[in-house]
Structures are given as C-alpha cells and as structure tokens.
C-alpha positions in Angstrom: -6.4 5.8 91.9 -5.0 5.9 88.4 -2.5 3.1 87.9 -0.8 2.8 84.5 1.0 -0.5 84.5 2.9 -2.7 82.1 -0.2 -4.5 80.8 -3.3 -2.6 81.6 -4.8 0.7 82.6 -6.9 -0.1 85.6 -9.5 2.3 87.0 -10.4 1.6 90.6 -12.8 3.8 92.5 -13.0 3.5 96.3 -14.7 5.4 99.1 -12.3 6.3 101.9 -13.6 6.8 105.4 -11.4 7.6 108.5 -10.8 4.5 110.5 -12.1 2.1 107.9 -10.5 0.1 105.0 -11.0 1.4 101.4 -14.5 0.4 100.2 -14.5 -0.5 96.5 -17.0 1.3 94.3 -16.1 0.5 90.7 -13.3 -1.0 88.7 -12.5 -1.0 85.0 -9.5 -2.3 83.0 -8.3 -1.7 79.5 -5.4 -3.6 78.1 -2.5 -1.4 76.7 0.4 -3.9 76.9 3.0 -1.2 77.1 5.8 -3.7 78.1 5.2 -5.7 75.0 5.2 -2.7 72.7 8.3 -1.1 74.1 11.3 -1.7 71.9 14.9 -2.8 72.8 15.9 0.9 73.2 13.2 1.4 75.8 11.0 3.6 73.6 7.2 3.3 73.8 6.0 3.6 70.2 3.4 6.1 68.9 0.7 3.5 68.5 1.0 2.4 72.1 1.1 6.0 73.3 -2.2 6.7 71.4 -3.8 3.6 73.0 -2.6 4.8 76.4 -4.0 8.3 75.9 -7.3 6.8 74.9 -7.4 4.6 78.0 -6.6 7.6 80.3 -9.3 9.7 78.5 -11.9 7.0 79.0 -10.9 6.6 82.7 -11.2 10.4 83.3 -14.7 10.3 81.9 -15.6 7.4 84.2 -14.1 9.3 87.1 -16.2 12.3 86.3 -19.3 10.2 86.0 -18.7 8.7 89.5 -18.1 12.2 91.0 -14.6 11.4 92.1 -13.2 13.9 94.5 -9.5 13.0 94.3 -7.7 11.6 91.3 -4.4 9.8 92.2 -2.7 9.1 88.8 0.6 7.2 88.7 2.6 5.0 86.4 4.8 2.0 87.3 7.9 0.6 85.7 6.7 0.3 82.1 6.4 4.2 81.8 9.0 5.0 84.5 11.8 3.1 82.7 10.9 4.2 79.2 13.5 6.4 77.5 10.7 8.6 76.1 8.9 8.8 79.5 8.7 12.5 79.7 7.3 12.9 76.2 4.7 10.2 77.0 3.6 11.9 80.2 3.5 15.3 78.4 1.2 13.9 75.7 -1.2 12.4 78.2 -1.4 15.7 80.0 -1.9 17.6 76.7 -4.8 15.3 75.7 -6.5 14.8 79.1 -5.3 17.6 81.4 -4.1 14.9 83.8 -0.5 14.9 84.9 0.5 11.4 85.6 3.3 10.9 88.1 5.6 8.0 88.6 7.2 6.5 91.7 10.4 4.7 92.2 10.5 1.0 92.7 11.5 1.5 96.3 8.4 3.7 96.8 6.3 1.0 95.2 7.8 -1.5 97.7 7.0 0.9 100.6 3.4 1.4 99.6 2.8 -2.3 98.9 4.3 -3.1 102.4 1.8 -0.6 103.9 -1.0 -2.5 102.2 0.2 -5.8 103.6 0.5 -4.4 107.1 -3.0 -3.0 106.7 -4.4 -6.4 105.7 -2.5 -8.6 108.2 -2.4 -6.2 111.1 0.2 -6.0 113.9 -0.1 -9.7 114.8 1.9 -10.5 111.7 5.0 -9.1 113.4 8.1 -8.5 111.3 7.1 -9.0 107.6 9.1 -10.0 104.6 7.3 -8.9 101.4 7.8 -10.3 97.9 6.0 -8.6 94.9 6.5 -9.5 91.3 5.3 -7.0 88.7 5.6 -6.8 85.0 8.8 -4.8 84.9 10.3 -5.1 88.4 10.4 -7.1 91.6 10.0 -5.4 95.0 11.1 -6.8 98.3 10.7 -5.2 101.7 10.9 -6.1 105.4 10.1 -4.5 108.7 8.0 -4.5 111.8 6.3 -1.1 111.4 3.7 0.4 109.2 6.4 1.2 106.7 9.3 -1.1 105.9 12.7 -0.7 107.5 14.3 -1.7 104.2 13.0 -1.9 100.6 14.6 -3.0 97.4 13.5 -2.9 93.7 15.1 -4.9 91.0 14.4 -5.1 87.2 13.2 -8.7 87.3 9.6 -8.3 86.4 7.9 -11.3 84.6 7.1 -9.3 81.4 10.6 -7.8 81.2 12.4 -11.2 81.7 10.1 -12.9 79.2 10.9 -10.3 76.5 14.6 -10.1 77.1 15.6 -13.6 78.2 13.2 -16.2 76.8 12.6 -17.2 73.2 9.5 -16.1 71.4 8.4 -19.7 70.8 7.2 -22.2 73.3 8.0 -24.8 74.7 11.2 -23.4 76.2 14.4 -25.3 76.1 16.0 -26.4 79.4 19.2 -24.4 78.7 17.1 -21.2 78.3 15.4 -21.9 81.6 18.7 -22.6 83.3 20.2 -19.4 81.9 17.3 -17.3 83.1 17.5 -18.9 86.6 21.2 -18.1 86.8 20.5 -14.5 85.8 17.8 -14.1 88.4 19.8 -15.8 91.1 22.8 -13.5 90.4 20.7 -10.3 90.5 18.8 -11.3 93.6 21.9 -12.5 95.4 23.6 -9.1 94.8 20.6 -7.0 95.3 19.2 -8.5 98.5 22.3 -8.9 100.7 21.2 -6.2 103.1 17.7 -7.6 103.3 19.1 -11.1 104.1 21.0 -9.5 107.0 17.8 -8.3 108.7 16.2 -10.2 111.6 14.2 -13.3 110.7 10.6 -12.3 109.8 7.6 -13.7 111.5 5.5 -13.5 108.4 6.6 -14.1 104.8 4.0 -12.6 102.4 3.6 -12.2 98.6 1.3 -9.9 96.6 0.7 -9.4 92.9 -1.2 -11.2 90.1 1.8 -13.4 89.4 2.0 -14.8 92.9 -1.8 -15.2 93.1 -1.9 -17.2 89.9 1.0 -19.3 91.0 -0.7 -20.0 94.3 -3.8 -21.2 92.5 -1.7 -23.3 90.2 0.7 -24.9 92.7 -0.4 -23.9 96.1 -3.0 -25.1 98.5 -5.7 -23.0 100.3 -5.4 -23.0 104.1 -8.5 -23.3 106.3 -9.8 -19.9 107.3 -11.8 -20.8 110.5 -15.0 -19.8 108.9 -13.4 -17.0 106.9 -12.5 -17.2 103.2 -9.6 -19.6 102.6 -6.1 -18.0 102.6 -4.0 -19.2 99.7 -0.3 -20.0 100.3 2.6 -21.1 98.2 5.5 -23.2 99.2 8.8 -23.5 97.3 8.4 -27.3 97.4 5.1 -27.0 95.6 6.4 -24.5 93.1 9.7 -26.1 92.0 8.2 -28.9 89.8 5.9 -26.4 88.1 8.9 -24.5 86.5 9.8 -27.4 84.3 6.1 -28.2 83.7 5.4 -24.7 82.4 8.6 -24.8 80.3 7.5 -27.8 78.2 4.0 -26.4 77.5 2.9 -24.0 74.8 1.1 -20.7 75.7 -2.2 -22.3 74.8 -1.6 -25.3 77.0 -0.5 -23.0 79.9 -3.7 -21.0 79.6 -5.7 -24.1 80.3 -4.0 -24.7 83.6 -5.7 -23.6 86.9 -5.0 -19.9 87.7 -3.2 -19.1 84.4 -5.0 -16.6 82.3 -4.5 -16.5 78.5 -3.2 -12.9 78.7 -0.4 -14.0 81.1 0.3 -17.5 79.8 3.5 -16.4 78.0 5.0 -14.6 81.1 4.0 -17.2 83.7 7.2 -19.2 83.3 9.4 -16.2 84.0 7.2 -15.3 86.9 7.5 -18.8 88.3 11.3 -18.8 88.0 11.6 -15.4 89.8 9.2 -16.6 92.5 11.1 -19.8 93.1 14.6 -18.3 93.0 13.5 -15.4 95.3 12.1 -17.9 97.8 15.4 -19.8 97.6 17.6 -16.8 98.0 15.6 -15.3 100.8 15.3 -18.7 102.6 11.5 -18.7 102.5 9.8 -22.1 102.6 6.2 -20.8 102.4 4.5 -17.6 101.5 1.0 -16.3 102.4 -0.7 -14.5 99.5 -2.1 -11.1 100.5 -5.0 -9.8 98.3 -4.0 -6.2 99.0 -1.1 -4.7 97.1 0.2 -1.4 95.6 -3.2 0.2 94.9 -4.5 -0.4 98.4 -1.3 0.9 99.8 -1.6 4.1 97.9 -5.2 4.5 99.1 -4.2 3.9 102.7 -1.2 6.3 102.4 -3.5 9.0 100.8 -6.0 8.5 103.7 -3.3 8.9 106.3 -2.1 12.1 104.7 -5.6 13.5 104.7 -6.1 12.5 108.3 -2.9 14.4 109.2 -4.0 17.4 107.3 -7.5 17.5 108.8 -7.5 16.7 112.5 -11.3 16.4 112.6 -10.9 13.2 110.7 -9.3 11.7 113.7 -11.4 13.1 116.5 -14.9 13.7 115.0 -17.4 10.7 115.4 -17.9 8.8 112.2 -21.5 10.0 111.8 -20.4 13.6 111.8 -17.4 13.3 109.5 -17.4 15.0 106.1 -18.6 12.8 103.3 -16.3 10.1 102.2 -13.3 10.9 100.1 -13.8 9.1 96.8 -10.4 8.2 95.3 -9.8 6.9 91.8 -7.2 4.3 90.8 -6.5 3.7 87.2 -3.8 1.3 86.1 -2.6 -2.3 86.2 0.6 -4.1 86.9 
C-alpha cells in the first residue's frame, strides 16, 4: 500500500492470505510535510514536489527489493485538495512510472470503517467512527461491513492549525474559542444526517491524533490478559484543550503521547476531537489500532477473493502464495 499523506510518505508491506488479517512485513516512513508546504492558494511548491518524488522513488525501490506483487498507491487530502494536484501526480508518474490515485473523503471514511469492523468484529454492533487526519475529518456509522452513511469535512488538525491558529505558542483564549466555534458550526451542519441515525452500540476512533490524545488524557482499559485497550472520554479530554493552549510546542512535545513532529497541531486535534464528541453526543471512545491502510488492504483482499473463487474454497495449505501488498504514505 502506497499512502501519501499530509505529513509523511509511509511504505507498508504486508502479506495477504485469504481468511486471515494482513500480516505486516516491513514499514518505512519519510517526512514530506506537504500540508505545511502548501500555500494559501492550495499549491504544492516545486521543492515539496521534488521531495515527494524522491520519497516515492525510494519506496518503489523498497517494494522491488521486497518482491511486492501488488502496489496500491494512493494520496489523501493534502494531494487531493491541491490546486496543482494533476500536475503533481503527472510528475510522480513521469519520474517513477507509478500512477498515484486519490480517493474522496467519503471513500476514506468507508475504508476506515471497514478496518474498524475487521478489528472489532460483529459483536461491536452498530458502529460510529471518528477519524481525524491532517487535512480532513471522517465520520461514518453503520451495522455492516461498510457504513450506511459516511461524511468527510475539511477539519483536519494540520489544516486548522495553519488556517486558524497563530504561528506562535502559547495560543490566546480568544483564538481557541474562535476555532472551537468554527469547528462546532462545521460539524453541526455536516453531521445532521449522521446524528439522525440509530444510536450506535460502539463509538470508535482511529488515527494518530486520537491515539496520542488517548495516551495523553485517556486511561487504558483492562484487556483480560490481552493488550490494554485505550479509550478516551470527553470528560478527560476537555481540560487538556486549555492545558495545551498555554504551552509552547517544546513543552507540548514533552507530554505523554505527543511527538515533537505533531506538537504544533495537537491543540487543533484536541479541539476537533472534543467538539466532535460533543456534537455527536459521545461520552467515550474506544481507540482502534487499525485505520485507513488496513481498510485498503482488507478491501483489496476481498476484491481478489471475489475475482478468484479458489481463494474462498481451496484449503489454506493449497492456496497460491500470499499476495504481498505495498502501502506507502502517512496521514
């Protein structure tokens, strides 16, 4: 899987076997910080494009070295929303021979939902999913493998930090209040249909933003001998919005769960998470370790199973060798 995100290019190689979850083989990340480089007009500048081409070239070499059978290249909101998107994709293809596609935010939500269903199983019942990326926020709900309804809104942590928060930290209370109003308004208008859906049995979050917030403000739940499952309640999160606002980036980076590379955007991420939980009437979220990339791998495997009936009926020991899929990118 080849995932070009707003911050990194992440190469993830996995073996795919029928009837089994994706088995990680190798993973590699290279920072490109496309969101930070994109100007106010939505143009990705030449220097950032060169860096991106270099990262894709290196990833292609790694894929070849690992004998990858299927390359699944895709870009998320940083490239999808760029005004020079087509030129960027053309340049990548000219340099590497790889045609990178892009998916809509709604398709991202669908595939992330599929990953959550794969991780939690049918006992999770009707699921409400929240996912905060760099450029967008995805929400989805449903009781099946795919969601009954999915929504994508331009409320990613990187995007909001660049467009709505000052460059310097700490951040003033009025700036925090203004961003909260903006997020609440956008979520209020964009999730009306979602809020009209039946009450979910499971409220779940994915993404690095939610994972870091859970480590910062949440509490691990006993796993009955299994690894602890991290959760995040709105009550736990609310006081951390003001705590993050009064800290500098350097001070934030010293907090549990907050990496130096994401210290600047963690305040916006916390505001979106807190307001989304308020608007959607969610008291507590379970953090799922599977997200978009795993959803893409599961979707790819299901398509191959549909195309090749022997994948469903032939005993495992007699199946063709594993399909090795490559994922490159980062959100």
